C-alpha positions as CSV (number, residue, x, y, z in Angstrom):
1,X,58.3,13.4,146.4
2,X,57.7,17.3,147.2
3,X,56.2,19.7,145.2
4,X,57.6,22.7,143.8
5,X,56.4,25.3,146.2
6,X,57.9,22.7,149.4
7,X,61.2,22.9,148.0
8,X,60.6,27.0,147.5
9,X,59.7,27.2,151.2
10,X,62.5,24.6,152.6
11,X,65.0,26.6,150.3
12,X,63.7,29.9,152.1
13,X,63.5,29.2,155.6
14,X,66.9,27.9,155.2
15,X,67.9,31.0,154.0
16,X,66.8,32.5,156.9
17,X,68.6,30.3,159.5
18,X,71.9,31.0,157.7
19,X,71.0,35.1,158.2
20,X,69.8,34.6,161.4
21,X,73.4,32.6,162.5
22,X,75.5,35.3,161.0
23,X,73.9,38.1,162.3
24,X,74.3,36.7,165.9
25,X,77.6,35.9,165.5
26,X,78.1,39.4,163.9
27,X,76.4,41.0,167.3
28,X,78.4,38.6,169.6
29,X,81.4,39.9,168.2
30,X,80.7,43.4,168.0
31,X,79.6,43.1,171.7
32,X,82.5,41.2,172.9
33,X,84.7,43.3,170.7
34,X,83.0,46.5,172.8
35,X,83.1,45.2,176.0
36,X,87.1,44.3,175.9
37,X,87.0,48.0,174.8
38,X,85.5,49.6,177.8
39,X,87.3,47.1,179.8
40,X,90.7,48.4,178.8
41,X,89.5,52.0,179.0
42,X,88.1,51.3,182.7
43,X,91.4,49.9,183.8
44,X,93.4,52.2,181.9
45,X,91.6,55.0,183.2
46,X,91.5,53.8,187.4
47,X,95.3,53.1,186.9
48,X,96.2,56.5,185.3
49,X,94.4,57.9,187.9
50,X,96.0,56.1,190.9
51,X,99.5,56.8,189.2
52,X,98.8,60.5,189.2
53,X,97.3,60.8,192.8
54,X,100.6,59.0,193.7
55,X,102.9,61.1,191.7
56,X,101.4,64.0,192.9
57,X,101.5,63.1,196.5
58,X,104.9,62.2,196.9
59,X,105.9,65.2,194.8
60,X,104.2,67.4,197.1
61,X,105.5,65.3,199.9
62,X,109.1,66.3,198.8
63,X,108.2,69.4,198.4
64,X,106.8,69.9,202.5
65,X,110.0,68.2,203.2
66,X,112.3,70.8,201.4
67,X,110.2,73.9,202.5
68,X,111.0,72.4,206.1
69,X,114.6,72.5,204.8
70,X,114.7,75.9,204.0
71,X,112.4,77.5,206.6
72,X,115.2,75.7,209.2
73,X,118.0,77.6,207.3
74,X,116.5,80.9,207.0
75,X,115.7,80.6,203.1
76,X,113.5,81.3,201.0
77,X,112.2,79.5,197.9
78,X,111.1,80.6,194.8
79,X,109.2,78.8,192.4
80,X,109.1,78.9,188.4
81,X,106.9,76.7,186.5
82,X,106.8,76.5,183.0
83,X,105.5,74.4,179.5
84,X,102.3,73.3,181.6
85,X,99.3,72.9,179.1
86,X,96.1,72.8,181.4
87,X,94.3,71.4,178.3
88,X,96.4,67.9,178.2
89,X,96.2,65.6,181.1
90,X,99.3,64.1,180.7
91,X,101.0,67.5,180.0
92,X,99.6,69.2,183.4
93,X,101.2,66.7,185.5
94,X,104.0,65.0,184.2
95,X,105.3,67.6,181.7
96,X,105.3,70.5,183.8
97,X,109.0,71.3,184.8
98,X,109.6,73.5,187.9
99,X,113.2,75.4,188.6
100,X,113.6,75.6,192.4
101,X,116.2,78.4,193.2
102,X,117.7,78.5,196.9
103,X,118.8,81.6,198.4
104,X,120.8,79.9,201.4
105,X,121.5,82.6,203.7
106,X,125.3,83.1,204.1
107,X,126.5,85.4,207.0
108,X,129.3,87.9,207.3
109,X,129.3,89.6,210.4
110,X,125.4,91.1,210.7
111,X,125.3,90.9,207.2
112,X,123.2,88.8,205.2
113,X,123.9,87.4,201.4
114,X,121.6,85.7,199.6
115,X,123.7,82.4,197.3
116,X,121.8,80.9,194.9
117,X,122.2,77.3,193.5
118,X,119.2,75.8,191.2
119,X,117.3,72.0,191.5
120,X,114.9,70.9,188.6
121,X,112.2,69.0,189.7
122,X,108.5,68.1,189.6
123,X,105.1,69.5,191.6
124,X,101.8,70.0,191.2
125,X,101.3,72.5,188.9
126,X,98.0,73.6,192.1
127,X,101.4,75.5,193.8
128,X,102.3,77.7,190.0
129,X,98.2,78.3,190.2
130,X,98.0,79.7,194.2
131,X,101.4,81.1,193.1
132,X,99.5,83.0,190.6
133,X,96.7,83.7,192.6
134,X,98.2,85.3,195.0
135,X,100.4,87.9,192.7
136,X,97.1,88.4,191.1
137,X,95.3,89.1,194.2
138,X,97.8,91.5,195.3
139,X,98.8,93.3,191.7
140,X,94.8,94.2,191.6
141,X,93.4,97.6,193.2
142,X,91.2,97.7,195.4
143,X,88.0,99.4,194.1
144,X,88.0,101.9,197.6
145,X,91.0,103.8,198.7
146,X,92.1,102.0,201.4
147,X,95.5,103.8,202.4
148,X,94.9,107.4,201.5
149,X,98.1,110.1,201.9
150,X,96.4,112.9,203.7
151,X,98.8,115.1,205.4
152,X,98.8,119.0,205.8
153,X,101.6,120.7,205.0
154,X,102.8,123.2,207.3
155,X,105.4,124.6,205.2
156,X,105.0,123.8,201.6
157,X,108.5,124.5,200.0
158,X,105.9,125.3,196.8
159,X,108.7,128.0,195.7
160,X,110.9,125.4,194.8
161,X,109.5,124.3,191.6
162,X,108.5,128.1,190.8
163,X,110.9,128.7,188.1
164,X,110.0,127.7,184.7
165,X,111.5,124.5,183.7
166,X,113.4,123.0,181.3
167,X,114.6,120.2,179.7
168,X,116.5,119.0,181.9
169,X,115.3,119.0,185.0
170,X,116.1,117.1,188.2
171,X,114.6,117.4,191.6
172,X,116.7,115.7,194.3
173,X,114.2,114.4,196.8
174,X,116.5,113.6,200.1
175,X,114.0,112.3,203.0
176,X,115.9,114.0,206.2
177,X,115.0,114.3,210.3
178,X,114.8,117.4,211.7
179,X,117.9,117.7,214.2
180,X,119.8,116.9,210.9
181,X,120.5,120.4,210.0
182,X,124.5,119.7,209.6
183,X,123.9,117.1,207.3
184,X,121.4,119.5,205.4
185,X,124.7,122.3,205.9
186,X,126.8,119.7,204.1
187,X,124.8,119.1,201.0
188,X,123.4,122.5,199.9
189,X,127.7,123.6,200.3
190,X,128.5,120.4,197.8
191,X,126.1,118.5,195.2
192,X,123.3,120.9,196.7
193,X,125.0,123.6,195.0
194,X,124.3,123.3,191.6
195,X,120.7,124.5,192.6
196,X,122.3,127.8,192.1
197,X,125.1,126.9,189.4
198,X,123.3,125.3,186.4
199,X,126.0,123.5,183.9
200,X,125.3,122.6,180.3
201,X,125.7,118.8,179.1
202,X,128.5,118.9,175.9
203,X,126.5,116.4,174.4
204,X,123.3,118.0,172.6
205,X,123.9,121.2,174.4
206,X,121.4,120.5,177.0
207,X,121.0,123.0,180.0
208,X,120.6,121.3,183.2
209,X,118.0,122.6,185.9
210,X,118.8,121.0,189.5
211,X,116.3,121.7,192.4
212,X,116.7,120.1,195.8
213,X,114.2,119.5,198.9
214,X,114.3,118.1,202.2
215,X,111.0,116.1,202.8
216,X,111.2,115.9,207.3
217,X,108.4,115.4,209.8
218,X,108.1,115.7,213.4
219,X,109.7,113.8,216.1
220,X,108.2,115.4,219.0
221,X,111.0,117.4,220.2
222,X,110.5,121.0,221.5
223,X,113.1,122.9,219.5
224,X,112.6,120.8,216.0
225,X,109.3,123.3,214.9
226,X,110.9,126.5,215.8
227,X,114.3,125.3,214.0
228,X,113.1,123.7,211.1
229,X,110.7,127.1,210.4
230,X,113.9,129.3,210.7
231,X,115.8,126.8,208.4
232,X,113.0,127.1,206.1
233,X,112.9,130.8,206.1
234,X,116.6,131.1,205.7
235,X,117.2,128.1,202.7
236,X,114.0,128.4,201.2
237,X,113.9,124.1,200.2
238,X,112.6,122.8,203.4
239,X,109.2,120.4,202.9
240,X,107.6,120.0,206.8
241,X,104.9,117.7,206.6
242,X,102.6,116.9,209.5
243,X,103.7,112.8,210.2
244,X,106.0,111.4,212.8
245,X,109.3,110.5,211.5
246,X,109.6,106.7,212.3
247,X,111.2,103.9,210.4
248,X,108.5,102.5,209.7
249,X,106.9,105.4,208.5
250,X,109.8,105.5,205.3
251,X,106.9,104.4,202.8
252,X,104.6,106.6,203.9
253,X,107.4,109.4,203.8
254,X,108.2,108.6,200.2
255,X,104.5,108.2,199.3
256,X,103.8,111.7,200.7
257,X,106.9,113.1,198.4
258,X,105.2,111.7,195.4
259,X,102.2,113.7,196.4
260,X,104.2,117.1,196.9
261,X,106.1,116.4,193.4
262,X,102.2,115.9,192.2
263,X,100.9,118.8,193.5
264,X,103.7,121.3,193.4
265,X,106.2,120.0,190.9
266,X,104.8,118.5,188.3
267,X,107.2,119.8,185.8
268,X,110.0,117.9,186.3
269,X,112.3,115.4,184.3
270,X,113.5,113.7,186.8
271,X,113.2,112.7,189.9
272,X,116.0,111.7,192.5
273,X,115.4,110.2,195.8
274,X,118.5,110.2,197.8
275,X,119.7,109.4,200.9
276,X,121.1,112.1,203.9
277,X,124.4,109.9,203.9
278,X,124.7,109.5,199.8
279,X,127.0,111.6,197.5
280,X,125.9,112.0,194.5
281,X,127.9,113.0,191.1
282,X,125.4,115.1,189.4
283,X,126.9,115.6,185.7
284,X,127.9,112.4,185.2
285,X,124.0,111.9,186.5
286,X,122.4,114.1,184.0
287,X,125.1,112.5,181.0
288,X,123.8,109.0,181.8
289,X,120.1,110.1,181.9
290,X,120.5,112.3,178.5
291,X,121.8,109.1,177.5
292,X,118.2,106.9,178.5
293,X,115.7,109.0,177.6
294,X,112.7,107.5,180.0
295,X,109.6,105.8,178.0
296,X,106.0,106.8,177.4
297,X,105.0,104.3,180.6
298,X,107.7,105.9,182.7
299,X,111.4,104.3,184.1
300,X,113.2,103.5,187.3
301,X,116.8,103.9,186.8
302,X,119.1,103.1,189.6
303,X,121.1,100.1,190.6
304,X,118.5,97.1,190.3
305,X,117.6,93.7,192.1
306,X,116.0,91.2,190.9
307,X,114.0,88.2,192.1
308,X,115.6,88.9,195.7
309,X,113.8,86.6,198.1
310,X,111.3,88.3,200.9
311,X,112.4,88.1,204.6
312,X,110.1,87.1,207.1
313,X,112.4,88.5,210.1
314,X,114.2,90.5,210.9
315,X,115.0,94.8,210.0
316,X,113.0,94.2,207.0
317,X,111.0,91.5,207.9
318,X,107.3,91.8,205.8
319,X,104.2,89.5,206.8
320,X,102.0,87.8,204.4
321,X,99.6,90.0,204.8
322,X,101.8,92.3,203.2
323,X,102.8,91.0,201.0
324,X,102.2,86.9,200.3
325,X,104.8,86.1,197.4
326,X,108.3,85.0,198.1
327,X,110.4,86.7,195.9
328,X,110.6,90.7,195.7
329,X,109.3,92.0,191.5
330,X,113.2,94.0,190.6
331,X,113.6,97.1,192.3
332,X,116.2,99.8,192.4
333,X,118.3,100.4,195.7
334,X,116.6,103.0,198.1
335,X,119.8,104.8,199.5
336,X,119.6,106.6,195.1
337,X,117.3,105.9,192.6
338,X,115.5,107.9,189.8
339,X,111.5,107.6,188.8
340,X,110.9,109.9,185.4
341,X,108.9,112.3,186.2
342,X,106.0,111.9,183.6
343,X,105.0,109.0,185.7
344,X,104.6,110.3,189.8
345,X,101.3,111.3,189.8
346,X,100.0,108.0,188.5
347,X,102.1,106.1,191.0
348,X,100.7,108.3,194.2
349,X,97.6,108.0,193.1
350,X,98.2,104.1,192.6
351,X,99.7,103.2,195.9
352,X,96.3,104.7,198.1
353,X,94.4,102.3,196.4
354,X,96.7,99.0,197.4
355,X,98.3,97.9,200.6
356,X,101.1,99.8,201.9
357,X,104.8,98.0,202.6
358,X,107.6,98.8,205.0
359,X,110.3,97.9,202.3
360,X,109.8,101.8,200.6
361,X,112.4,101.2,197.6
362,X,110.3,98.3,197.0
363,X,107.0,99.2,197.0
364,X,107.7,102.1,195.3
365,X,110.6,101.4,192.6
366,X,108.8,97.8,192.8
367,X,105.6,97.1,192.8
368,X,103.7,100.2,191.8
369,X,106.7,100.3,188.8
370,X,105.1,96.9,188.0
371,X,101.9,98.3,188.3
372,X,102.7,101.5,186.1
373,X,104.6,99.0,183.9
374,X,107.5,101.3,184.5
375,X,110.7,100.6,182.6
376,X,113.1,99.5,184.9
377,X,116.9,101.3,183.4
378,X,120.1,99.0,185.4
379,X,123.1,102.2,185.4
380,X,126.2,101.2,185.9
381,X,127.6,103.6,189.4
382,X,124.9,103.3,191.6
383,X,125.0,103.1,195.3
384,X,124.8,99.8,196.5
385,X,124.4,97.9,200.0
386,X,127.4,95.5,200.0
387,X,129.7,97.8,198.2
388,X,133.2,98.7,199.1
389,X,134.0,101.6,200.5
390,X,135.6,104.3,198.2
391,X,137.9,107.3,199.1
392,X,137.0,110.6,196.5
393,X,139.9,109.8,194.2
394,X,138.9,106.6,193.6
395,X,135.0,107.4,193.3
396,X,136.0,109.9,190.8
397,X,138.5,107.4,189.2
398,X,136.1,104.6,188.9
399,X,132.9,106.7,187.3
400,X,130.9,106.0,190.1
401,X,127.6,108.5,190.2
402,X,126.6,107.7,194.0
403,X,128.2,106.7,197.0
404,X,126.6,105.5,200.3
405,X,127.9,106.0,203.9
406,X,129.1,109.2,204.0
407,X,129.9,111.0,206.6
408,X,129.7,115.0,206.2
409,X,133.3,115.3,206.3
410,X,133.5,112.9,203.7
411,X,131.2,114.6,201.3
412,X,133.8,117.7,201.1
413,X,136.7,115.1,200.3
414,X,133.6,113.9,197.5
415,X,132.7,117.3,196.6
416,X,136.3,118.5,196.1
417,X,137.5,115.6,194.0
418,X,134.4,116.2,191.7
419,X,135.0,119.6,191.1
420,X,138.9,119.7,190.6
421,X,139.9,115.6,190.7
422,X,143.5,116.8,188.7
423,X,144.3,119.4,191.6
424,X,142.7,117.0,194.8
425,X,144.0,113.8,194.0
426,X,147.2,114.6,192.7
427,X,147.7,116.7,196.3
428,X,146.2,113.4,198.5
429,X,148.7,111.0,196.0
430,X,151.4,113.4,197.4
431,X,150.8,113.3,200.8
432,X,150.6,109.5,200.9
């Protein structure tokens, strides 16, 4: 027989054994559960990485093949990526939607016309990041001037803007060649004659003041210098700068024009750049500008191009060092465009702190305008590159502001139609 003490000890040991077994089972269950969870986690992590890596490389391979095809067809590729979330790994890779726009090139004679088609695909987000890095790097100004415009004005033409300016004042800047005196005379006799004859807009009773300036450089001929000086003494509308005329210097030439405006003509309201072979309907332009006041950050007016491809070959070739992206920012056609006067000095200063591009209209109305955050305003009626040739009466009937590829003879026809449309076009109709 066991005494009471022995029974208590046996009961106590039994309870301890039961508790130990229970604790061991609980610990085993916890360790088993944790081990299974860890195994599943490592398994999923490993194969998820494998799938992402495989998907990324397959997509990159497809993109590389597309790029080769595009290059072979003389096309360009533009990429815009949306809905990419860097904090979510799954969204970062699999939910990134990419729109690839192929600008296949059709050829019509010597002209190239971009034709757009869209493809939806998925590509690695690092391509988007590389594109953004290139854009950020290009549009970030250097700390020092890398392209200073230090050009002397042989004839500064300061008298062009000597009179007091009132709203609205339009400066017509025509980049000209020294030998093109006949074209300059035609311009003075046609739309350039508004310099001497101010006109008033009926809406708002706004008096319009027009100023005319021809910017010329040196062409290394013996007779050009004395002829330019003589023409300047006679008309007083020549700006003669000390630089060599060349197509590659067109961007620099227009930056010289911006410098001249900043120094001698900063009180203007609108700066109209117009090529020699362009005719402008000045009253209609003034009316349209009066309807569209420029913003505080400035405005660029004209026929606008958006997402135009960058050409690496041909007449308009631009190297990757000059412009690394595959698309240009929004810009105005270079034959005729308007920039509000309130941003001209700032645009000139900015141009000295960034690399220049040989495509003048893209660089000035696109790249620099983007940096100053100017507003682009599409204005119907401005000339564009592939427009059909218009006769004088059709030009006025269609309410066109400008037209390009104009000869001296046609310029006078356009002028006659603009100042006396009814009689001139009636006579032309009767003749035909």
